[in-house]
N, C-alpha and C positions, 0 to 999 in steps of 0.2 A: 168753862172749857171753850176753847176756840171753835167757832163754826166756820169751817174752811170755805164753804160756798158763799157766805155773806161777809167775809173779811173785807175791810176797807180797801185793801190793795186790789182785791178781785173786782169790786164795784168800779174802781177807777179804770182798770184794764177793760172791763166790759163797756164802759162809756167811750173809751178810745176806739174800740172795735165798732161800736155803733156809728160814730161819726166817720170813721175810715171807710165804712161800707156805704155811706150815703153818697149817691152819684153827684149831688150838688157840691160836696166837699172833696171827693176823690179826684175831681177834674182839676183841682188847683193845689191840693195838699199833697206833698211828695211822699205818700205812703202807698206803695205798690201792692198788688195782689199777693206777691211773694212775701212782703212784710206782714200783711194781714194774716197769711197762713202761719208765719213764724210766731206771731203774737198768740194765735189760737193754740199752737203746739205748746208754747211756754206756759199758757194758762192751765192746760191739762197737766203739764209737768208739776206746776205749783200745787195743784189739788192733790196729787199723789204725794208730793213732799210734805204738805201740811198733814196728811193722814199719817205719814211715817212719824212725824213729830208727836201726834196725838197718841198713836197706838204703841210706839216703841220708845219714844223719848220723854214720856211723862209730861208732855206739854211744856218742855223746857224752852224758855224765852230765846236762848241762843239758837236753838233749832229753828224756831219760827222766824227769827230775824234772818237766818241764812236762806230760808225758803223765799221770803219776801224780797230779799236783796237779789237773789238769782232771777226772780220774775222781772223786777224792774230793770235789771241789766239786759234783759232780752227785748226790751222795747226799742223801736227804731231809732230813737234819739240817743240811745246808749250802747246798743249792741255791738257796733263796730268801733267804739272808741278805744277799747283795750283788748289785746289778745296776747296770751291767754289770761283771763281774769284770775285764775288760781295762782299764777306766778305773781301777779300784781298784789295778791293778798298774802303772799308768803309771810308767815308769822314768826319773826325772829325770836320773840319772847317764848313761844312754845318750844322752839328748837333748843333754846338755852335751858329751859326747865327739863326737857327730855334728857339732856346730857350733863347738866351741872347743878341740878337741884339737890337737896338733901337726900332724896330717894335715889338719885342717880349716882352720887358720889359716896353714899353710905356714911357721911360724916355723922359724928355723934357728940353729945354733950357729956358723955360718960368720962370719968377720970382714969379709966383703966389703961394699961400699957397697950392693949389691943386697939382700943379706941384712939390712942395717940397716933399709932402707925396709920390707922384708917384716915385720920384727919390730915396727916401729912400728905398722904396720897391724894386726898380730896383737894387739898390746897394746890398741889402740883397740877392736877387736872384742871382746876379752875383757872390757874395762871395760863395754861396752854390755851384755854378757851379765849382768854383776853388777847393773847399775843400770836398764837400759831394756828389753832384749829379753825377752819373756815366755817362760816354760817351763811348760806347752806354749804353742806359738805359735798365731796365728790360722789357720794352714794345717794344723795338726796333727790327727791322729786316731790312736788306739791301733792299733799294728800296721802303720802306714804305712811303706812301704819306701823312704823317702828321708830327708834330713837333718831334716825337720820331724817325723818320727815318733820312736818310742821303741825301735825295733829297732836294734841296733848296726850302723849303716850301713857303716862301714869293715870290720868283722869279716865281714859278709855279702858284701863285695866281695873278701874275702881280702887286705886291705891292713892292714899294721901298720908301726909306726916303730921303728927301733932306737934305741940310746942317743944316737946323734948326730942323730936326726931324719930319717934316711934311710928311704925307703919300702921295705918288704919284702913280697913276695907269698906267700901261704900258701893254696893251693887247698883243702886239707883243712879249714881253719878256715872258709872260705866255705861249704863243703858242710854242716858241722855247724851253722853259724849259720842257714842257710836252712832246714834241716830242723827246727830248734827253732822258728823263726818259723812254719813251716807247721803244725806240731803245735799251737802255742799259739793260732793265729788262724784256722785253717781251718773250725772249727765256728761257725756263726752263733749268737749269743746272742739269746734272745727274752725279752721282759719276763715276769717270774714271774706276774703277774696281768694282767687286762685293764683295770685301773683307769686312768683318764685322768691321774691324778697322775704316773704313770711316763712319760708322754709330754709333760709340761708343760715340761720343761727341756731345753735343748740339751746334747748329750753329746760334741760334737766341737769342733774349734778350740781356743780357750783354755780350754774346759771339758772337755778330754780327760782330765783327772785328777779330774773331779768324778763323783760316783756316788750311788746310793741305798743306804741301809743299813736293814735291818729293825730296828725299835725296839719291836715288840710286836704285838698283834693287836687286832682289833675284833670283838666277838661279833656274829654275824648270826642272831638268832633268827627273822628274816623268811624265811630260806632253810631249808626243811624237808627237802629231798631231797639226797642225796649227789651225784647227777648234776648238779643245778643249781649246787651248791657248787663242785665240781671244775672245771666248765666255765668258771668265772670265774678259775680259778687259786687258789682259796681252799682251806683245809685242813678236811677232815672228820674229826672225832674220834669214834670209835665209843664207845658207852656200855658200860663194863665190867660194868654191872649186868645187862645182857641175858643173859649166860651164866649168872649166878647165879640169875636168875629162872627160866630154863628148867630148871634142875636141881631147883627146888623143886616140891613137890606143887601141883596145879592150884589147889586152894582157897586156897593161901597166896600165889599169884602176884599181883602188881600191875602195872599198865601202866607201862612205862618208855619214855623217848624212845630212838629208834634211834641217836641221836648228835647232834652239834651242829656247826655251821659257824662257822669263824673266818676273818676276812679279815686277811691280813698287813698291818701298818701300817709305812710307810716314812718315812724322813727323807732329804731331799736334802742332801748335803754339797757345798757350793760351794767348790771349790778353785781358782777363777779366780785367776791370778797377779797380784800387785801390790797397791798401795794408793794412795789419793789423798792427796797432800800439797798442800793448797790447791787451785788449779785444775789442777794437774799430776798425772797418774796415772803413777807409776813402776811398771813391770811386771817388773823384773829379779829376780834371785835374792834379793838382800838385802832389798828392800822386800817381796817375797813372804813371806820368813821372818818379817819384822816383823809383817806382816799376820796370819800364822798364830799368832804369839805373842799378838797382841791378841785373837784369837778364843778364847784360853784364859783370859781375865780372869775373876775370880770371879763377876761379875754375869752373864756370858754362860753360864758353866757351870751356875750355879744355875737360870737360866731354862730351859736345855736339860733339866735334871733334872726340871723341873716340866712338861715336855712342850710348852714354848713355842717357836715359831719365832724365829730371830734373823736380822734383816735382813742380807742379803749374805753370810751364813755358813751357816745351816741353816734348812731349811723342812720342817716336820713335817706329814705327811698327817693330815687331820681324819677322825675316824670318822663314818660316816653316822648321822644322827639317826633313830632308829627308835622310834616310839611304842609303848609297852607299858603295859598296865594293871598294877594291883598286887594281883591276886587271889592266893589261896593257891597256886594251881597255878603262877603265874608265879614266885612266891617259891621254890617247890619246884624249878622248872626251873632257876633261877639257882644254887641250892645244888647241884643235880645237875651243872650245867656246871662249877662250881668243883671238885667232886670229880673230874670227868673230867679237867680240866686238870692237877690235882695228880698224878693217876695217870699221865697221858700223859707229863708231864715226867719223872716217875720212871723210866718205861720208857726214854725217850730217853737219860737219864743213864746207865742201866745199859748200853745199847747202846754209848755212847761209851766207857765204861770198859772194856768187853769188847774193843772195837776197839783201844784203847790197849794193853791187856795182850797182845793177839794180835800186835801189831806190834813188841813188844819182843824 
């Protein structure tokens, strides 16, 4: 039986918290007090999730995997990379099973006339799924507990089919399925920043598999204070030179910036199913795959690498235009920011490597 308090992932997170709270580390590592609080909240959420898996989910491995994945995604180096994670995780396979499996179509191996008509209807429905019916559908949203959602509907009902297509009930499977769904979707996801861009696009219905992905940052020299920076959901990077300057004799010290603010920059990935063929929009699985293949054409990939939006496929957030002069102090500030970024990314890389080695 899993011991939630001593799980490997818990020990890793506790180690991260220990180092993040160390003044010697916090002065140079870009993990703010806000992020430390978020980690502590995520750890408490995990312990509750793990308990749900133990008490309601029969210690099902899928449930525990969902709990651990949710915890790791709350870490500072992952939390803002994707929004919302539930859209990113949209399960096309579960949606297909919910609507086109033997249980959904009621297809049968029986040779009776009744079974023949049922199988014809099942074939028509399956064909519609390949050509016309969208995945996700107009009524979908991630975590929805019916056939238009991506939670395995029949598993959570405790229903499965044997090799002959006959329905079998399995109450334990239903309990494990519902516990996994509870763990995965019970915590509300909030936008990582307060930017209007993250509220521009619909994220339900046929856009239930569309999401935002972080593609970089925008420097915000107009935001001078850590409180103002973090209140917007942006990242504050401490200046590593502060500690060096404080250790030097007074006569040799020079004034340094306390840090710099960086605004996460996002791209909206539009995974709306289907493609237009003349005046007709085919929204089934096959045209959707064809549409995704077209999105990978060389001209579109090249445009995306240049930071350009691609109509109907990808929309990239614009960085705010901030007027700056070109005095020597501004040039020095930019060089300082560049140095801070290189140092910060090196620290993050070291943390990730340590986490990887610790988990082996």
